[in-house]
C-alpha positions, 0 to 999 in steps of 0.5 A: 489499025487499032480502035481508037477506043483500045489505045484510049484504055492502053493509055488509061491503063498505063497511067493508073499504073505508073500514078498508083505506084509512085503516089501508093505503093513506092517502097511495098514490092508485092502490094505493087505486083498484086495492085498492076496484077489487078489492073490489067486484068480489070482492064482486060475484063473492060476490053472482053466486056464492052470493046471486043 
């Protein structure tokens, strides 16, 4: 069973991606892609640094 911190990290990551996509980058495909990849990478770094 996953830790609650991991579930919270995933929920925050998804909410951040959706929020940024909808509010700021609706018509900018490449910027959306780069920002989404950046958010996933930062979330992965937080996981590796603090939750592992």
